[in-house]
C-alpha positions as CSV (number, residue, x, y, z in Angstrom):
1,M,-0.2,-0.2,-0.1
2,T,1.5,3.3,-0.8
3,D,1.5,6.2,1.6
4,T,-1.1,8.2,-0.5
5,S,-2.9,5.2,0.2
6,A,-2.6,4.6,3.3
7,N,-3.2,8.4,4.5
8,A,-6.4,8.1,2.2
9,T,-7.5,5.3,4.4
10,R,-6.4,6.8,7.6
11,T,-8.6,9.9,6.6
12,R,-11.7,7.8,6.1
13,G,-11.4,6.1,9.3
14,R,-11.5,9.5,11.3
15,P,-14.7,11.7,12.1
16,R,-14.8,14.4,9.6
17,I,-14.8,17.8,11.6
18,S,-16.8,20.5,9.6
19,L,-15.7,24.0,10.0
20,H,-18.9,24.9,9.0
21,A,-20.5,23.4,11.8
22,L,-17.7,24.4,14.4
23,G,-17.9,28.0,13.2
24,P,-20.9,29.3,15.4
25,V,-19.5,27.5,18.4
26,L,-16.3,29.0,18.0
27,A,-17.8,32.6,17.6
28,L,-19.8,32.0,20.5
29,I,-16.8,31.1,22.6
30,A,-14.6,34.1,21.5
31,L,-17.6,36.3,22.1
32,V,-17.8,35.1,25.8
33,I,-14.0,36.0,26.2
34,L,-14.4,39.3,24.8
35,G,-17.5,40.2,27.0
36,A,-15.5,38.7,30.0
37,S,-12.4,40.8,29.3
38,L,-14.5,44.2,28.4
39,N,-16.7,43.8,31.7
40,S,-16.4,42.2,35.0
41,N,-19.8,42.0,35.4
42,F,-20.5,40.0,32.2
43,L,-20.1,36.4,33.5
44,G,-22.2,37.3,36.5
45,Y,-25.2,35.6,37.5
46,G,-27.5,38.5,36.9
47,N,-26.4,39.4,33.6
48,V,-26.1,35.8,32.4
49,T,-29.8,34.8,33.3
50,N,-31.2,38.4,32.0
51,V,-29.4,37.8,28.5
52,L,-30.9,34.2,28.7
53,A,-34.4,35.3,29.5
54,R,-34.5,38.1,26.9
55,S,-33.0,35.8,24.5
56,A,-35.9,33.3,24.9
57,F,-38.4,34.9,23.1
58,I,-36.4,35.2,19.7
59,G,-35.0,31.7,20.4
60,I,-38.5,30.0,20.8
61,I,-39.6,31.9,17.4
62,A,-36.3,30.9,15.6
63,V,-36.6,27.3,16.5
64,G,-40.0,27.3,14.4
65,M,-38.2,29.3,11.6
66,T,-35.7,26.9,11.6
67,F,-38.4,24.3,10.0
68,V,-39.7,26.8,8.0
69,I,-36.6,27.8,6.2
70,T,-35.4,24.1,6.0
71,A,-38.4,23.2,4.1
72,G,-37.7,26.0,1.6
73,G,-40.0,29.1,3.2
74,I,-39.5,32.2,5.0
75,D,-41.5,33.9,7.2
76,L,-41.1,37.9,7.5
77,S,-44.2,38.4,9.6
78,V,-43.2,36.9,13.0
79,G,-42.7,40.3,14.5
80,S,-46.0,42.0,13.8
81,M,-47.4,38.7,14.4
82,A,-46.4,38.7,17.8
83,A,-47.4,42.3,18.5
84,F,-50.8,41.2,17.2
85,V,-51.0,38.1,19.3
86,A,-50.3,40.0,22.6
87,G,-52.5,42.6,21.7
88,V,-55.4,40.1,20.9
89,M,-54.5,38.5,24.2
90,I,-54.4,41.6,26.3
91,L,-57.9,42.2,25.0
92,A,-59.1,38.8,25.7
93,M,-57.8,38.8,29.6
94,N,-59.4,42.1,30.2
95,A,-62.7,41.2,28.7
96,L,-62.7,38.1,30.7
97,I,-61.8,39.8,34.1
98,P,-65.6,40.2,35.1
99,V,-66.3,36.4,34.4
100,L,-63.0,34.6,35.5
101,G,-61.7,36.9,38.2
102,I,-58.1,37.6,38.7
103,G,-56.5,34.1,38.9
104,V,-55.1,31.0,37.4
105,P,-58.3,30.4,35.0
106,L,-57.7,34.0,33.5
107,V,-54.1,33.4,32.6
108,L,-54.9,29.9,31.4
109,A,-57.6,31.6,29.3
110,G,-55.0,34.3,28.2
111,M,-52.5,31.7,27.0
112,A,-54.9,29.5,25.1
113,V,-56.0,32.6,23.3
114,A,-52.7,33.5,22.2
115,L,-51.7,29.9,21.0
116,V,-55.1,29.8,18.9
117,A,-54.4,33.2,17.6
118,G,-50.6,32.3,16.8
119,L,-51.7,28.9,15.4
120,A,-54.6,30.9,12.9
121,A,-51.8,33.4,12.0
122,G,-49.5,30.7,11.0
123,M,-52.4,28.6,9.1
124,I,-53.4,31.5,6.8
125,N,-49.9,32.1,5.9
126,G,-49.3,28.3,5.0
127,V,-52.7,27.8,3.2
128,L,-51.7,31.0,1.3
129,I,-48.4,29.5,0.3
130,A,-49.0,25.9,-0.2
131,K,-52.9,25.7,-1.5
132,V,-53.2,29.6,-3.5
133,G,-49.4,29.3,-4.4
134,I,-48.4,32.6,-3.5
135,E,-44.6,33.0,-2.9
136,P,-43.8,33.3,0.8
137,F,-41.8,36.3,0.6
138,I,-45.2,38.1,-0.7
139,V,-47.3,36.2,1.5
140,T,-45.3,36.9,5.1
141,L,-44.6,40.5,3.8
142,G,-48.0,41.6,3.3
143,S,-49.1,39.7,6.3
144,M,-46.2,41.6,8.4
145,G,-48.0,45.0,7.1
146,I,-51.7,43.6,8.0
147,Y,-50.5,42.6,11.5
148,R,-48.9,45.5,12.5
149,S,-51.7,47.8,10.9
150,L,-54.1,45.9,13.1
151,I,-52.3,46.4,16.2
152,T,-52.2,49.8,15.9
153,W,-55.8,50.1,15.3
154,L,-56.7,47.9,18.2
155,A,-54.6,50.2,20.2
156,D,-55.9,53.6,18.1
157,G,-52.2,54.6,17.9
158,G,-51.3,53.9,21.6
159,T,-50.4,50.6,23.9
160,L,-53.0,48.3,25.1
161,S,-52.4,47.6,28.5
162,L,-53.4,44.5,30.8
163,N,-55.6,45.2,33.7
164,F,-52.8,46.2,36.6
165,E,-53.9,43.4,39.1
166,A,-54.1,40.9,36.6
167,R,-50.5,42.0,35.4
168,G,-49.7,41.4,39.0
169,F,-50.9,38.1,39.0
170,Y,-49.3,37.0,35.6
171,R,-45.9,38.4,36.3
172,P,-44.5,35.3,37.6
173,V,-44.4,33.7,34.6
174,Y,-41.7,35.8,33.6
175,Y,-39.8,36.6,36.7
176,D,-40.2,33.3,38.6
177,G,-39.0,29.8,37.6
178,I,-37.1,26.8,39.2
179,L,-33.9,26.9,41.2
180,G,-33.3,30.3,40.0
181,I,-33.5,29.6,36.2
182,S,-36.8,31.8,35.1
183,W,-39.7,30.3,33.1
184,P,-38.7,31.9,29.4
185,I,-35.2,30.1,29.7
186,I,-36.7,26.7,31.0
187,V,-39.5,27.0,28.2
188,F,-36.7,28.1,25.4
189,A,-34.7,25.1,26.7
190,A,-37.6,22.5,25.9
191,V,-38.4,23.6,22.8
192,A,-35.1,23.6,21.6
193,I,-34.5,20.3,22.6
194,L,-37.9,18.8,21.4
195,G,-37.2,20.9,18.2
196,E,-33.6,19.3,17.9
197,L,-35.2,15.9,18.3
198,A,-38.2,16.5,15.8
199,M,-35.6,17.7,13.0
200,R,-33.1,14.8,13.3
201,K,-35.5,11.7,14.7
202,T,-38.7,12.1,13.4
203,P,-40.4,12.0,9.5
204,F,-41.7,15.5,9.9
205,G,-37.9,16.9,10.1
206,R,-36.9,14.4,7.5
207,H,-39.6,15.8,5.3
208,C,-39.0,19.2,5.9
209,S,-35.3,18.5,4.6
210,A,-36.3,16.7,1.6
211,L,-39.3,19.3,0.7
212,G,-36.4,22.3,0.9
213,A,-34.3,20.2,-0.7
214,N,-36.3,19.4,-3.8
215,E,-39.9,19.8,-4.1
216,Q,-40.4,17.4,-7.2
217,V,-38.2,14.8,-5.8
218,A,-40.1,15.2,-2.3
219,K,-43.4,14.6,-4.0
220,Y,-42.3,11.7,-6.0
221,S,-41.1,10.2,-2.6
222,A,-44.3,10.4,-1.2
223,V,-43.9,13.4,0.8
224,K,-47.4,15.3,1.4
225,V,-45.8,18.4,0.3
226,D,-48.3,20.7,1.0
227,R,-49.3,19.2,4.6
228,V,-45.7,19.6,5.6
229,R,-45.5,23.0,4.2
230,I,-48.4,24.3,5.9
231,A,-47.2,22.2,9.1
232,T,-44.0,24.2,9.3
233,Y,-46.1,27.9,9.6
234,V,-48.7,26.1,12.0
235,L,-45.9,25.4,14.2
236,L,-44.2,28.8,13.8
237,G,-47.0,30.5,14.4
238,M,-48.0,28.3,17.7
239,L,-44.4,29.3,19.0
240,V,-44.9,32.9,18.3
241,G,-48.1,32.5,20.3
242,L,-45.7,30.7,23.2
243,A,-43.2,33.4,23.0
244,T,-46.0,35.9,23.3
245,I,-47.1,34.1,26.6
246,M,-43.5,34.6,28.0
247,Y,-43.5,38.0,26.7
248,V,-46.6,39.7,27.9
249,P,-46.0,39.4,31.6
250,R,-42.5,41.2,31.2
251,L,-44.1,44.7,30.1
252,G,-47.9,43.8,30.6
253,S,-48.3,45.9,26.9
254,A,-48.6,45.8,23.4
255,S,-48.3,48.4,20.9
256,G,-47.4,48.9,17.2
257,S,-43.9,48.9,18.2
258,T,-43.9,45.7,19.9
259,G,-41.9,42.9,18.3
260,V,-40.2,45.3,15.7
261,L,-37.0,43.3,14.1
262,W,-38.0,40.4,15.8
263,E,-38.2,38.5,12.0
264,L,-34.6,39.7,11.5
265,E,-33.4,38.3,14.7
266,A,-35.0,35.0,14.2
267,I,-34.0,34.4,10.5
268,A,-30.1,36.1,11.7
269,A,-30.1,33.1,14.4
270,V,-31.3,30.6,12.1
271,I,-28.7,31.6,9.0
272,I,-26.0,32.0,11.5
273,G,-26.4,28.6,12.7
274,G,-26.0,26.8,9.9
275,T,-29.2,26.2,8.4
276,V,-29.4,26.8,4.6
277,L,-31.3,29.9,3.3
278,K,-32.6,28.2,0.2
279,G,-33.8,24.9,2.2
280,G,-32.8,21.5,2.4
281,F,-30.7,21.2,5.6
282,G,-31.4,22.7,9.3
283,R,-30.0,22.4,12.8
284,V,-31.9,23.6,15.7
285,W,-28.9,23.2,17.9
286,G,-26.9,25.9,15.3
287,T,-30.4,28.0,15.7
288,V,-29.9,28.1,19.5
289,I,-25.8,28.9,19.0
290,G,-27.2,31.9,16.6
291,V,-29.8,33.4,19.1
292,L,-26.9,33.0,21.9
293,I,-24.4,34.9,19.7
294,L,-26.8,37.9,18.5
295,S,-27.7,38.2,22.1
296,L,-24.0,38.4,23.6
297,I,-23.6,41.0,20.6
298,D,-26.1,43.0,21.9
299,N,-25.1,42.5,25.6
300,I,-21.5,43.5,24.9
301,L,-22.4,46.6,22.8
302,N,-24.5,47.7,26.0
303,L,-22.2,47.2,28.5
304,A,-19.1,48.4,26.8
305,S,-20.6,51.4,25.2
306,I,-18.8,50.5,21.7
307,V,-21.5,51.9,19.5
308,S,-25.1,53.0,20.0
309,P,-27.4,50.5,20.9
310,Y,-29.6,52.1,18.1
311,L,-27.2,50.5,15.6
312,N,-27.8,46.8,16.8
313,G,-30.3,46.3,13.9
314,A,-27.5,47.3,11.3
315,I,-25.1,44.9,12.9
316,Q,-27.5,42.1,13.0
317,G,-28.1,42.6,8.9
318,V,-24.4,42.8,8.2
319,I,-24.4,39.5,10.2
320,V,-26.9,38.1,8.2
321,I,-25.3,39.2,4.9
322,L,-22.0,37.8,5.9
323,A,-23.5,34.6,7.4
324,V,-25.0,33.9,3.6
325,V,-21.8,35.0,2.1
326,L,-19.9,32.3,3.9
327,Q,-22.5,29.7,2.9
328,R,-22.1,30.2,-0.4
329,E,-18.4,30.0,-0.2
330,G,-18.6,26.8,1.7
331,K,-20.6,25.4,-0.9
332,S,-18.0,26.4,-3.5
333,A,-15.4,24.7,-1.4
334,D,-17.3,21.9,-1.2
């Protein structure tokens, strides 16, 4: 056996290390080191839990966005949808106070309203895309404007506020938790674990990848294309509702500015995590890392006062563009 053959055999025997998969992990580690060097409070318990709790909203939505993008879709409406769902939830809870009073039944009713509203919004997007045949970009761009206008109209240009006593009873859903870990962090972790299992271990996850890779081949492989595509948007809508359930007790209000740029952050997290923008491949664990990267960048900028926090959206936009460029270069190298 020649040296070349021997080397080739040894190479085939070793597990290959994917730099494309390792890159986000290395970036996360670098950000942690940078943050710790710039501010001594960066790794403090209070700052870490605050970053994780605030990133939970985007993280929950980004998990759903991973399935949508993996299946070859996109959703630009999630931020506006979250604002609309929050507004509907607040109106419903305020209206039900005379009937249910302030207590657990009221909170559970509000949660049910948020989940149903999110499911319905996702269903509408999915049906218009899968059954009517309108491009996902057009449908979700239109619904983004519709939901943002509806919440502004419901609030009469101002803010919808949850009843003060109801908000006080509801606050523990955001601020309390188990063993010092707040509920949003716990829910985000549970959604991420279930999402990763669904993507890797279930037919639904495999069908999403097949649909995103090649719709015609997926059809020939007996994948129910329309059903899978609608299911991804319904899942995303329900997760928007779940994120809203975690978000409302934090501020107790909703307005036309609620959820602004959430769609950018969710899409950015998915792309940074290694999910292919054109579909065909997705990884939920990568999305979680992407969410943490964006949250740490935001936190470092605020703690170190490097640039104005008003430029965070611009920085996230640049990151999205760079992530897509790196994806293309990685494909060219392959």
